[in-house]
N, C-alpha and C positions, 0 to 999 in steps of 0.2 A: 746785510744777511750771512756772512760767513764769520761775522763778528760775533752774532747772536746764535749760531750756529753751534760754536766751539765755546761761547762760556762757561758751560756745564764741566768744561775739562781744564779750567782755570782753579789753582790753587786756592780755597779759600783765605783770606788776610783781616783781620782784625789788628787795627792802630799800628800796620806795617809788619805784625807780628805773623808770619804763616803758622797754621791750623793742622799742618798735614800732619804732626808727628801726633796732637792729640785725635787725628781723624784716625790712623792708621792702630794705635792703641787701642783705641774703643772697642772694638769687638772680642780683643780678649776678654773685658770685661763682661761680655754673653757667658761665658762658659766658666759657671762655679763650682768646683768640686762640693759634691755635697756629704756631711759628716752625719748624715744620719742614721741610726742602725736599718731600718725598713725603708727602700726607694720607692721613690714615688713613681708615676708614669714619665715624668720628664727625663730623668736621671737612668729609668729603665729603658728608654727609647735610645740616649745618649750613649750608654753603654754596647747595647747592640748594634747602634752603628760604627762605634769604635772596635769592635769586635770584628764586624765586615770588612770594615776599612783593612784593618791589619791583615786579616786573613787573605785580600785579594790581592796585596801589593808584598808581604814577607814570605808567601808560599814557595817561591823559588830561590829564595835568599839562603845563604849558608848562615850559621851563626854569626859569624863576623859581622855580614850584611844585616842580620836582625838587631846588632846594635844601634842601627837608625831609626829603630821603630817609632821612637818618642819624636825624635825630629821630624819624620816624615808626616805623621799624623797630626802636629802641630801645625806643619805648614797646609796641609789639605784644611785644617779647620779655617786657619786665618783665610786664605786666599778665598774658600767659599764663602765664611761671612763677609768679608770687604765687597765680594760680589753681588752679595742678595742685597745688603745694605745700601748698596750704590744706585738700588732699583727702585730705592723710595723717593718720593716728590722732595726735590730742592736737595737733593743730598750728592756728596762729592764722592767719587769711586777711585781710591788711590791705585787700583791695578788696570786704568787707562791712561798710566802713568809709565813711559819705558824705562825712565831712570828708575824707579821702583823695581819693576819687573827684572830688569838688568842688576838690580842689588840683590835680588833672591837667587837670579840662575847664575850668574859667575860666581859667588861664592860656592853655591853648592856643588856646580859642577868641577870647579877647580880642586873639589876635597876628595871628589871622586876620582878625579886623575891622580892627584899626589897616593891617594891610598893603594891604586893600581899600581902606579910606580914602586910604590914601597913593598908591596906583598908579591906581587905578581910582575915581576918586572922584566922577564922574560916574554910573558903572554903580552902584555901590554904594549911592548914594544914592537911584538911580531904582528899586531894590527894594521902597522905603518908598511909590512911590507909580506903580502902573503906567501905562501910555498908556491916553488915552482913560477915566479913570476920571472920572463925573459927580460935578460940583464940589458937593453937599450932602453926596456921601459921602467927599471927601477928609479932613477932620479924624477920623471915624470911622478909615478904612483907615489913615492915617497910625499911629494908636495901636495897632491890631492888628498891623500889623507890628513897631512897636515892642518890645509885649510878646511878639510869636512869635520876634523875634531875641534878645531877651534868656534866654529859657526855653529856648534850645538848650543852654547848658551845663547847666541843671538836667535837661534830659532826660539828657544821656550821662551824668551821675553816677546819677541816680536809676534809669536802665535797668540799669545793671552792676549797682548796689548790689543791686537786687531779684531779679534773675537769679541770682546767687550765692547771697543769703541763702535764697532760697526753697529751693535744692536743699539748702543745708546743714540746714536745719530738716527737710525732708521727710525726709534719711537720720537725723537724730537720730531724727525721731518712730518711723520705723521699727525702727531699732534697739531702742529702749523696747521696741516692741510686741514685736520676736523675742524679747528677753532674759524678758519675761513669760511667754510662749506657751511655752519652754522648761519650765516648772515645770509646765505644765499638759497638754499637749499637743503632743509632741515634732514630728509630722507638720504640725502649723500654723506652728511656729518654721519650719523647713526651708524650707516654701513664700515665708515671710516673708526669709530669708536669701537665697534664690535671687531675691525681688525685689529687695534692697539690692544685690546684684550687679550685677543689669542695670542699678539706680539709678545706682551709681558709674558704670559705664560711660557711661551717658548725661550723667552730671555732668562726664565727662571732656572729652567732645564740647562741651559747654557753655561750658564753661574756655577752651577753645580758641576756639570762634565769638564770645564775647563778647568778648573781647580783639581778634580781627579786627572785629567791628562797631564798636566803640569807637573802633579806630583808623581805619577805613574812614569812618565819619562825621565824624573830624577832618580826615581826607582829601579828602571831599567838600565842609566848609566852606573848604579851603584854596582849592579847583579855582573854585568862586564867587567868590574873592574874588583871585585870583592873575592 
């Protein structure tokens, strides 16, 4: 039962070759820039979403922080598309892998920290020791602030992994329950199927929200260091 439950999180392999790279790159092919003089409805919707997202994330940033606009937009699009495609039947969701999420979180977090140390050295170091701290508490407070700083990328990755994995596991369990009830009592399976449909609708929202939360937190780290 446990092996079947977690089978969907195994990386697909063909002839001993992991397909995770192709799966990760596939969502980028869904966003195609339009070279037409007259935009269609799809491209107009895409431009509206881009402008809305950038407005929400960049309004608090300085000119130096706004240079990250393209990168943050690519990040939220990449995570959202991976999450949404993972909800399709027989699909693999790369964002359920903690290693991939750490691979996104650590470089972005490190870039914001190095940026703060380079351009706002005093302000960045001041976070480790707030003004007015009693002298006996200084070593302990520095250790606590240092640990909290290095936990940030782990929190980013674990939050995304846990939320996406929990939804997939719940849908898998309810799907097995519905199949079992079909052979016992049809009305009970119908109720379970309705619950699954509602859960899928909820997971669509979770997929988009988690992409926004991940990118927003990176944006906040950037704001603190730019």
